[in-house]
C-alpha positions in Angstrom: 90.2 115.4 120.6 93.7 114.2 121.7 95.4 111.1 120.1 94.6 108.7 123.2 90.8 109.6 122.6 91.6 108.8 118.6 93.2 105.6 119.6 90.5 104.5 121.9 87.8 105.2 119.2 89.5 102.7 116.8 90.4 100.3 119.4 86.4 100.0 120.5 85.8 99.8 116.6 88.2 96.7 116.2 86.7 95.1 119.4 83.1 95.5 118.4 84.1 94.1 114.8 85.7 91.1 116.1 82.8 90.6 118.8 80.1 91.1 116.1 81.7 88.9 113.6 83.4 86.3 115.8 86.7 87.0 113.7 89.5 89.0 113.0 89.2 91.5 110.1 90.4 90.2 106.9 93.3 90.8 104.4 91.1 89.4 101.3 88.4 92.1 102.2 89.2 95.6 101.0 86.6 97.1 103.6 88.3 95.5 106.3 91.9 96.4 105.3 92.1 99.9 107.4 91.3 98.2 110.3 93.6 95.3 109.7 96.5 97.9 109.1 95.5 99.8 112.3 95.8 96.5 114.2 99.2 95.4 112.5 101.0 98.9 113.2 
């Protein structure tokens, strides 16, 4: 798997999260930290 493919998978996970939860990942929820960190990088 290439870096671009890995990046696209993470991107799709974030988009799915936002669409499902109607919000961005929270810095106050531990289970969402990795996703939030990925967005902020």
